N, CA, C and O of each residue as an XYZ file, in Angstrom:
448
protein
N      90.955    132.601    170.555
C      91.421    132.197    168.960
C      91.765    132.323    168.823
O      92.243    133.150    169.600
N      92.824    132.002    167.355
C      93.474    133.668    166.635
C      92.740    133.639    165.912
O      92.115    132.698    165.423
N      92.709    135.203    165.663
C      91.124    135.083    164.374
C      91.757    134.905    162.739
O      92.906    134.532    162.500
N      90.938    135.188    161.916
C      91.069    134.021    160.388
C      92.147    132.618    160.337
O      93.077    132.379    159.566
N      91.595    131.825    161.492
C      92.384    130.504    160.761
C      91.387    129.300    161.680
O      90.502    129.182    162.528
N      92.294    128.576    160.786
C      91.535    127.586    160.629
C      90.536    126.639    161.279
O      91.088    125.572    161.011
N      89.649    126.374    161.824
C      89.041    126.312    162.880
C      89.733    124.667    163.597
O      89.846    124.850    164.809
N      89.961    123.949    163.410
C      91.530    123.518    163.845
C      92.808    123.436    164.593
O      93.263    122.660    165.433
N      93.421    124.996    163.725
C      94.883    125.848    164.313
C      93.819    125.700    165.716
O      92.638    125.443    165.483
N      94.196    125.840    166.926
C      94.196    125.686    167.823
C      95.296    126.759    168.553
O      95.202    126.634    169.774
N      95.813    127.278    168.358
C      97.159    128.110    169.024
C      98.256    128.496    168.220
O      98.126    128.419    166.998
N      99.416    128.935    168.758
C     100.182    129.074    168.273
C     101.302    128.715    169.969
O     100.990    128.352    171.103
N     101.979    128.891    169.628
C     102.979    128.170    170.838
C     104.359    128.568    170.259
O     104.375    128.451    169.034
N     106.305    129.300    171.161
C     107.530    129.041    170.682
C     107.922    127.602    171.515
O     107.895    127.101    172.639
N     108.252    127.363    170.306
C     109.138    125.785    171.008
C     110.532    126.052    170.747
O     110.958    126.023    169.592
N     111.080    126.242    171.476
C     112.786    126.638    171.219
C     113.530    127.213    169.762
O     114.262    126.980    168.800
N     112.145    128.740    170.943
C     112.033    130.044    169.773
C     111.608    129.787    168.271
O     111.804    130.779    167.569
N     111.097    128.747    167.635
C     110.371    128.600    166.517
C     109.111    128.628    166.617
O     108.970    127.520    167.134
N     107.536    129.242    166.479
C     106.248    129.836    165.907
C     106.278    128.268    165.324
O     106.962    127.819    164.404
N     105.003    127.382    166.434
C     104.190    126.293    165.921
C     102.957    126.042    166.306
O     102.339    126.121    167.367
N     102.598    125.543    164.615
C     101.209    125.812    165.297
C     100.290    124.970    166.174
O     101.111    124.113    166.503
N      99.599    124.753    166.546
C      98.870    123.533    167.499
C      97.674    123.102    167.296
O      96.589    123.666    167.438
N      97.990    121.892    166.895
C      96.346    120.963    165.977
C      95.678    120.698    166.591
O      95.923    119.790    167.386
N      94.475    121.325    166.577
C      93.775    120.026    167.728
C      92.330    118.961    166.561
O      91.151    119.192    166.294
N      93.300    117.828    166.194
C      93.530    116.333    165.086
C      91.548    115.727    165.403
O      91.097    114.841    164.676
N      90.440    116.518    166.788
C      89.126    116.261    166.810
C      88.852    117.347    165.862
O      87.975    117.004    165.070
N      89.306    118.572    165.654
C      88.092    119.708    164.919
C      88.740    119.371    163.232
O      88.138    119.819    162.256
N      90.006    118.548    163.078
C      90.030    118.593    161.716
C      89.273    117.388    160.996
O      88.655    117.216    159.945
N      89.609    116.717    162.005
C      88.196    115.782    161.829
C      86.417    115.834    161.870
O      85.503    115.010    161.891
N      86.526    116.936    161.867
C      84.852    116.995    162.091
C      84.602    116.043    163.679
O      83.608    115.322    163.605
N      85.321    115.966    164.981
C      84.785    115.403    165.560
C      84.632    116.052    167.020
O      85.492    116.744    167.567
N      83.208    115.655    167.624
C      82.922    116.487    168.862
C      84.762    116.789    169.036
O      85.693    116.210    168.477
N      84.773    118.293    170.362
C      86.306    117.803    170.862
C      86.289    119.237    172.095
O      85.927    120.344    171.698
N      86.633    119.066    173.269
C      87.051    119.089    174.545
C      87.610    119.572    174.442
O      87.146    120.359    173.617
N      88.877    119.970    174.742
C      90.248    120.396    174.908
C      90.439    119.742    176.503
O      90.041    120.462    177.418
N      90.994    118.495    176.835
C      91.519    119.801    178.905
C      92.588    120.535    178.969
O      93.658    120.513    178.362
N      92.132    121.215    179.823
C      92.483    122.082    180.450
C      94.669    122.533    180.079
O      95.259    123.448    179.506
N      95.146    121.128    180.895
C      96.380    120.826    180.458
C      96.868    119.834    179.686
O      97.564    118.863    179.985
N      96.123    120.434    177.971
C      96.935    118.815    177.302
C      98.137    119.134    176.661
O      98.374    120.152    176.011
N      98.948    118.098    176.915
C     100.869    118.022    176.566
C      99.900    118.257    174.638
O      98.814    118.271    174.059
N     102.094    118.449    174.403
C     102.273    118.464    172.691
C     102.308    117.316    172.173
O     101.684    116.457    172.797
N     102.942    116.923    171.027
C     103.584    116.310    170.615
C     103.861    116.596    168.935
O     103.124    116.208    168.028
N     104.851    117.209    168.818
C     105.363    117.709    168.115
C     106.141    116.335    166.504
O     106.738    115.276    166.695
N     105.786    116.969    165.173
C     106.273    116.404    164.697
C     106.188    117.585    163.884
O     105.655    118.694    163.933
N     107.266    116.600    162.756
C     108.026    116.778    161.880
C     108.770    116.115    161.182
O     109.552    115.187    161.394
N     108.188    117.156    159.591
C     108.475    116.256    157.993
C     109.762    116.686    157.736
O     110.554    117.628    157.705
N     109.475    115.028    157.496
C     111.863    114.944    157.201
C     111.869    115.936    156.005
O     112.507    116.989    155.963
N     110.721    115.223    154.637
C     110.460    115.574    153.592
C     110.817    117.471    152.930
O     111.330    117.971    151.929
N     110.037    118.071    154.481
C     109.386    119.169    153.845
C     110.644    120.346    154.780
O     111.264    121.325    154.364
N     110.605    119.573    156.368
C     110.808    120.498    157.053
C     109.476    120.875    158.334
O     109.388    121.302    159.485
N     108.803    120.495    157.468
C     107.175    121.640    158.338
C     107.392    121.305    159.340
O     108.557    121.067    159.660
N     106.377    121.161    160.202
C     105.867    120.937    161.568
C     105.223    121.796    162.441
O     105.251    123.025    162.510
N     104.252    120.415    163.531
C     102.787    120.763    163.758
C     103.291    121.030    165.661
O     104.308    121.067    166.352
N     102.442    121.102    165.739
C     101.795    120.386    167.260
C     101.075    119.763    167.294
O     100.316    120.015    166.358
N     100.590    118.608    168.103
C      99.373    118.528    168.003
C      99.031    118.321    169.409
O      99.750    118.044    170.369
N      97.771    118.516    169.314
C      97.026    118.781    170.810
C      96.799    116.803    171.815
O      96.218    115.932    171.168
N      97.131    116.582    172.736
C      96.782    114.444    172.825
C      95.836    115.272    174.614
O      95.662    116.364    175.154
N      95.539    113.897    174.808
C      94.753    114.231    176.031
C      95.333    113.097    177.345
O      94.903    112.855    178.472
N      96.559    112.558    176.511
C      97.837    112.282    177.209
C      98.507    110.811    177.027
O      97.911    109.754    177.235
N      99.642    110.920    176.667
C     100.246    109.781    175.998
C     101.198    108.684    176.882
O     102.044    109.172    177.631
N     101.109    107.669    176.825
C     101.085    106.424    177.633
C     101.841    105.759    177.312
O     102.404    105.306    178.309
N     102.397    105.235    176.090
C     103.744    104.682    176.157
C     103.806    105.102    174.374
O     102.989    105.825    173.806
N     104.563    104.675    173.969
C     105.202    104.446    173.070
C     105.755    102.556    172.625
O     106.514    101.709    173.096
N     104.810    102.689    171.468
C     104.817    101.207    170.771
C     105.384    101.134    169.976
O     105.212    101.938    169.060
N     106.330    100.174    169.889
C     106.933     99.483    168.432
C     106.209     98.551    167.782
O     105.617     97.561    168.214
N     106.313     98.941    166.799
C     105.056     97.437    166.013
C     106.138     97.371    165.203
O     106.911     98.268    164.866
N     106.113     95.699    164.795
C     106.973     95.309    163.661
C     105.984     94.959    161.979
O     104.798     94.740    162.227
N     106.306     94.896    160.546
C     104.559     94.961    160.036
C     104.441     94.695    159.423
O     104.415     95.083    158.256
N     104.246     93.513    160.142
C     103.089     92.473    160.130
C     102.478     92.544    161.143
O     101.595     91.699    160.997
N     102.328     93.082    162.278
C     101.196     93.704    163.370
C     100.486     94.915    162.923
O      99.643     95.388    163.685
N     100.833     95.765    161.211
C      99.593     96.683    161.329
C      99.399     96.179    160.296
O     100.254     95.947    159.442
N      97.232     95.734    160.189
C      96.622     96.188    159.592
C      95.948     97.223    158.909
O      96.016     98.311    159.482
N      95.259     97.195    157.752
C      95.747     98.206    157.040
C      93.980     97.868    156.552
O      94.066     97.051    155.635
N      93.049     98.064    156.719
C      91.669     98.182    155.636
C      90.626     99.707    154.910
O      89.784    100.393    155.489
N      90.899     99.754    154.147
C      90.522    100.955    153.165
C      89.078    101.437    154.063
O      89.206    102.485    154.696
N      88.414    101.090    154.105
C      86.761    100.687    155.162
C      87.262    101.912    156.179
O      87.123    103.131    156.270
N      87.877    100.915    156.829
C      88.408    101.618    157.925
C      88.609    103.159    158.511
O      88.174    103.716    159.519
N      89.793    103.760    157.006
C      89.720    105.053    157.387
C      89.445    105.341    156.294
O      90.486    105.817    155.840
N      88.663    105.370    155.506
C      88.108    106.479    154.653
C      87.448    107.625    154.594
O      86.937    108.085    153.573
N      87.435    108.309    156.090
C      87.232    109.631    156.685
C      88.373    109.845    156.963
O      88.681    111.008    156.704
N      89.438    109.056    157.522
C      90.316    110.259    157.620
C      91.686    109.896    156.595
O      92.899    110.008    156.417
N      90.909    109.583    156.301
C      92.945    109.061    154.802
C      92.841    110.674    154.013
O      91.922    111.342    153.538
N      93.799    110.788    154.121
C      95.441    110.395    154.101
C      96.428    109.801    155.609
O      97.226    108.919    155.924
N      95.569    111.207    156.297
C      96.549    110.747    157.320
C      96.517    109.262    158.692
O      97.513    109.100    159.396
N      95.941    108.839    158.769
C      95.621    106.525    159.353
C      95.876    106.175    158.192
O      95.381    106.676    157.183
N      96.631    105.330    158.232
C      96.927    104.125    157.144
C      97.070    102.455    157.259
O      97.189    101.519    156.468
N      96.933    102.750    159.631
C      96.991    101.407    159.489
C      95.994    101.606    161.469
O      95.467    102.560    162.041
N      96.236     99.979    161.871
C      95.619     99.768    162.594
C      96.580     99.361    163.646
O      97.685     99.860    163.433
N      96.523     98.495    164.895
C      97.200     97.552    165.594
C      97.133     97.288    166.873
O      97.092     98.171    167.730
N      97.119     96.231    167.080
C      96.607     95.959    168.658
C      97.718     95.498    169.272
O      98.445     94.557    168.955
N      97.812     96.641    170.655
C      98.502     96.285    172.038
C      98.108     96.346    173.027
O      97.154     97.009    173.433
N      98.828     95.617    173.605
C      98.428     95.149    175.374
C      96.394     95.137    174.964
O      95.643     95.522    175.861
N      95.955     94.798    173.968
C      94.258     94.568    174.135
C      93.810     95.538    173.400
O      92.692     95.449    172.892
N      94.665     96.719    173.202
C      93.905     97.853    173.190
C      93.843     98.295    171.310
O      93.892     97.135    170.899
N      93.818     98.602    170.848
C      92.935     99.426    169.581
C      93.818    100.324    169.238
O      93.058    101.276    169.414
N      95.059    100.953    168.800
C      96.021    101.813    168.075
C      95.823    102.488    167.088
O      95.757    101.461    166.413
N      95.590    103.630    166.015
C      94.980    103.638    164.714
C      96.705    105.226    164.634
O      96.970    106.321    165.132
N      97.238    104.340    163.782
C      98.936    105.080    162.952
C      98.695    105.837    162.314
O      97.720    105.879    161.563
N      99.752    106.839    162.493
C      99.587    108.080    161.599
C     100.126    108.016    160.746
O     101.086    107.251    160.843
N      99.961    108.646    159.491
C     101.581    108.844    158.816
C     101.104    110.212    158.748
O     100.157    110.882    158.336
N     103.250    110.389    159.909
C     102.577    112.216    159.801
C     103.032    112.884    158.459
O     102.613    113.969    158.054
N     103.880    112.145    157.873
C     104.245    113.521    156.504
C     102.873    113.428    155.942
O     102.565    114.548    155.537
N     101.763    112.433    155.712
C     100.567    112.868    154.727
C      99.706    113.793    155.553
O      99.130    114.715    154.977
N      99.498    113.532    157.559
C      98.773    114.777    158.121
C      99.655    115.571    158.304
O      99.351    116.427    159.135
N     100.707    115.669    157.851
C     101.110    117.708    157.782
C     101.335    118.219    156.299
O     101.732    119.364    156.082
N     101.104    117.455    155.452
C     100.828    118.119    153.461
C      99.919    117.923    153.200
O      99.582    117.825    152.020
N      98.854    117.731    154.534
C      97.212    117.360    154.832
C      96.689    119.370    155.236
O      95.627    119.776    154.766
N      97.549    120.300    156.056
C      97.861    121.576    156.680
C      97.282    122.004    156.190
O      96.266    121.786    156.851
N      96.882    122.753    155.140
C      97.019    124.026    153.779
C      96.259    124.838    154.266
O      95.037    124.759    154.145
N      97.164    126.202    155.209
C      96.078    127.626    155.431
C      95.536    127.742    153.448
O      96.015    127.525    152.335
N      94.599    128.098    153.921
C      94.591    129.027    152.341
C      94.337    130.811    152.981
O      93.903    131.532    153.879
N      95.116    130.698    151.468
C      94.993    132.551    151.343
C      94.308    133.473    151.508
O      94.723    134.603    151.253
């Protein structure tokens, strides 16, 4: 653990020579967290601000391409996680919750 770090900051990593924060989304959203010993990292970078963060995930099964008409939105479904989650979809009979990477990265503000 890093001293004086927000509870959702799981650590830091050097990715291609740049120091990047590792975010535990479960802790960010106040959910029970037990990160696996060999978590994978997904790196998100903002196209607007060049901010970036790595997110620990249990596993990555596949990348799914969705058309706009496949994405559903109901504010009642997402009010606890807005603005990071912007919609949901179904693929191969699995529910998918879609993250807005720009809003997610913007929400990771560390107070001085």
